[in-house]
C-alpha positions as CSV (number, residue, x, y, z in Angstrom):
1,M,-51.6,-0.6,-17.4
2,N,-51.7,-2.4,-14.0
3,S,-53.1,-0.1,-11.7
4,R,-50.9,-1.3,-8.9
5,A,-47.9,-0.7,-11.2
6,Y,-45.7,2.2,-10.8
7,P,-45.9,4.9,-13.7
8,P,-43.4,3.9,-16.6
9,P,-40.9,6.3,-16.0
10,L,-40.4,5.7,-12.4
11,Q,-40.6,1.9,-13.0
12,R,-37.9,2.3,-15.5
13,L,-35.8,4.2,-13.0
14,I,-36.3,1.2,-10.4
15,D,-35.4,-1.0,-13.1
16,E,-32.2,0.7,-14.0
17,L,-31.1,1.0,-10.3
18,A,-31.9,-2.8,-9.8
19,R,-29.0,-3.5,-12.2
20,L,-26.4,-2.0,-10.1
21,P,-24.2,-4.3,-8.1
22,T,-25.5,-5.4,-4.8
23,I,-28.7,-3.4,-5.4
24,G,-31.9,-5.7,-5.2
25,P,-35.3,-4.6,-6.4
26,R,-36.5,-3.4,-3.0
27,S,-33.5,-1.4,-2.5
28,A,-33.9,-0.1,-5.7
29,E,-37.1,0.9,-5.2
30,R,-36.4,2.8,-1.9
31,M,-33.6,4.9,-3.8
32,A,-36.0,5.7,-6.5
33,L,-38.6,6.9,-4.2
34,F,-35.9,8.9,-2.6
35,L,-34.7,10.8,-5.6
36,L,-38.3,11.3,-6.8
37,N,-39.1,13.1,-3.5
38,A,-35.5,14.9,-3.3
39,P,-35.2,18.6,-4.2
40,K,-34.8,18.8,-7.9
41,E,-31.5,20.5,-7.7
42,Q,-30.2,17.2,-5.8
43,T,-31.1,14.8,-8.5
44,Q,-29.9,17.2,-11.4
45,A,-26.7,17.3,-9.5
46,L,-26.5,13.4,-9.3
47,A,-27.3,13.0,-12.9
48,Q,-24.8,15.6,-14.0
49,A,-22.2,13.9,-11.7
50,M,-22.9,10.5,-13.2
51,L,-22.5,11.6,-17.0
52,A,-19.5,13.8,-16.4
53,A,-17.9,10.6,-14.8
54,R,-18.6,8.7,-17.8
55,Q,-17.8,11.0,-20.1
56,G,-14.8,12.3,-18.4
57,I,-13.1,9.2,-17.2
58,G,-10.7,7.0,-19.2
59,R,-7.8,4.9,-18.6
60,C,-4.2,6.2,-17.7
61,A,-2.0,5.7,-20.5
62,E,0.7,4.3,-18.4
63,C,-0.8,2.5,-15.8
64,H,-4.7,1.8,-16.6
65,Y,-6.0,3.4,-13.7
66,F,-8.7,5.6,-13.9
67,A,-7.5,8.9,-15.3
68,D,-9.3,12.3,-16.3
69,Q,-6.1,13.2,-18.6
70,A,-3.6,11.4,-20.4
71,V,-2.1,9.9,-17.1
72,C,-3.4,9.6,-13.7
73,P,-2.4,11.7,-10.6
74,I,-0.5,9.0,-9.4
75,C,2.0,8.3,-12.7
76,A,2.3,12.1,-12.9
77,Q,4.1,11.9,-9.5
78,K,6.3,9.1,-10.7
79,S,9.5,11.3,-10.1
80,V,8.8,11.1,-6.3
81,R,7.6,7.5,-6.2
82,Q,9.8,4.7,-5.4
83,K,11.1,2.2,-8.0
84,Q,8.2,-0.2,-7.2
85,M,5.4,-1.5,-9.2
86,C,2.3,-2.9,-7.5
87,V,0.3,-5.1,-10.1
88,V,-3.6,-5.4,-9.1
89,E,-6.5,-6.9,-10.9
90,Y,-8.7,-3.8,-10.5
91,P,-8.9,0.1,-10.4
92,Q,-10.4,-0.1,-7.0
93,D,-7.4,-2.1,-5.7
94,V,-5.2,1.0,-6.4
95,M,-7.3,3.1,-3.8
96,A,-7.3,0.1,-1.3
97,V,-3.5,0.0,-1.2
98,E,-2.9,3.7,-1.1
99,Y,-5.5,3.9,1.9
100,T,-3.0,1.6,4.0
101,G,-0.1,4.1,4.0
102,K,2.4,1.6,3.5
103,Y,3.3,1.8,-0.2
104,K,4.5,4.7,-2.1
105,G,5.6,3.1,-5.6
106,L,3.6,2.8,-9.0
107,Y,0.9,0.7,-10.0
108,Y,-0.2,-1.5,-12.9
109,V,-3.8,-2.4,-13.4
110,L,-4.6,-5.7,-15.2
111,W,-8.7,-5.1,-15.5
112,G,-9.0,-8.7,-14.7
113,C,-7.4,-11.9,-14.0
114,L,-6.8,-15.4,-15.9
115,S,-9.8,-17.3,-15.9
116,P,-10.4,-20.1,-18.0
117,L,-14.2,-20.4,-17.2
118,D,-14.7,-16.5,-18.4
119,N,-12.4,-17.2,-21.3
120,T,-9.8,-14.8,-20.0
121,G,-6.6,-15.7,-21.2
122,P,-2.8,-14.0,-21.1
123,Q,-4.0,-12.2,-24.6
124,D,-6.9,-10.6,-22.9
125,L,-4.6,-8.7,-20.4
126,P,-2.1,-5.7,-20.9
127,L,1.0,-8.1,-20.2
128,R,3.2,-6.9,-22.9
129,Q,2.7,-3.4,-21.8
130,L,3.6,-4.3,-18.1
131,I,6.9,-5.8,-19.3
132,E,7.8,-2.4,-21.2
133,R,6.8,-0.3,-18.4
134,V,9.0,-2.3,-16.1
135,Q,11.6,-2.0,-18.7
136,R,11.2,1.9,-19.4
137,E,10.7,3.2,-15.7
138,G,13.7,1.1,-14.3
139,I,11.7,-0.6,-11.8
140,E,13.5,-2.7,-9.1
141,E,10.8,-4.4,-7.4
142,V,7.4,-6.0,-8.9
143,I,4.7,-6.6,-6.1
144,L,2.1,-9.0,-7.2
145,A,-1.1,-7.8,-5.3
146,T,-3.8,-9.9,-7.4
147,G,-6.4,-11.6,-5.1
148,S,-6.2,-14.7,-3.0
149,S,-8.6,-16.7,-5.3
150,R,-7.7,-19.5,-7.6
151,E,-7.7,-17.1,-10.4
152,G,-5.7,-14.4,-8.7
153,E,-3.0,-16.9,-7.7
154,A,-2.8,-18.2,-11.4
155,T,-2.4,-14.7,-12.5
156,A,0.2,-13.6,-9.9
157,L,2.1,-17.0,-11.2
158,Y,1.7,-16.1,-14.6
159,V,3.2,-12.6,-14.3
160,R,6.0,-13.8,-12.3
161,Q,7.0,-16.1,-15.1
162,I,6.9,-13.3,-17.7
163,L,9.0,-10.9,-15.5
164,Q,11.6,-13.3,-14.5
165,P,13.9,-12.9,-17.5
166,L,14.2,-9.0,-16.4
167,K,16.3,-10.3,-13.4
168,I,14.3,-7.8,-10.9
169,K,13.0,-8.6,-7.4
170,I,9.4,-10.0,-7.5
171,S,7.3,-10.4,-4.3
172,R,4.0,-11.6,-3.5
173,I,1.7,-9.7,-0.8
174,A,1.6,-11.8,2.3
175,R,-1.5,-14.1,3.3
176,G,-3.3,-11.7,5.4
177,I,-5.9,-11.5,2.6
178,P,-8.6,-14.1,3.4
179,V,-8.5,-17.0,0.8
180,G,-10.9,-16.3,-2.4
181,S,-10.8,-12.5,-1.3
182,T,-10.2,-9.6,-3.2
183,L,-8.1,-6.5,-2.3
184,G,-11.1,-4.2,-2.7
185,H,-12.8,-6.3,-0.1
186,S,-10.1,-6.3,2.5
187,D,-10.1,-3.9,5.3
188,R,-7.2,-1.3,5.7
189,A,-5.5,-2.9,8.8
190,T,-5.4,-6.3,6.9
191,L,-4.0,-5.2,3.7
192,A,-1.4,-3.0,5.2
193,E,0.0,-6.0,7.0
194,A,-0.3,-7.9,3.7
195,M,1.8,-5.3,2.1
196,S,4.2,-4.9,4.7
197,G,4.7,-8.7,5.0
198,R,5.1,-9.5,1.2
199,Q,7.7,-12.1,0.4
200,A,10.0,-12.3,-2.4
201,I,9.4,-15.0,-4.7
202,D,12.6,-17.4,-5.5
203,R,13.8,-16.6,-9.2
């Protein structure tokens, strides 16, 4: 073994941490050393929380958001929610919209967007279930809140086309979101303005 290398268990921890998004090798090293020197109870609590989340969190049967039951807390409150449905790309986008305090309707998470480069087509997104849920819940307005990237715009256009036969109001969030950005990376005030300033899409 290289005398200047970390012991294998520590190096493995560093390597695994470095695989996380936005975490480079140096940051992973600092995190690993912090965990190694932290109280044993703290590292155990972190490990247990990670396992519990991985094992106990699934997808809501109705909107595909994160859930630890059959349906998520938002869908469980649908009787007091407005007859609106906000269609987003990813689960983190739900919380981004919720934090604005400007929206009180339901959600639908696509878990992606149309992207020919990634071989993601309409068949890879839960679009049939979206149509069924809009009809079942008596939704009056669908708000297309996909990102402003080329893929996000293409997804919004496609969803609009498949929902048009339902004769409901379809709107798109305003252009407050920077071009190429996603909802999860937008600040709360900008996203609130984009939601409040949404525009109806001509049928």
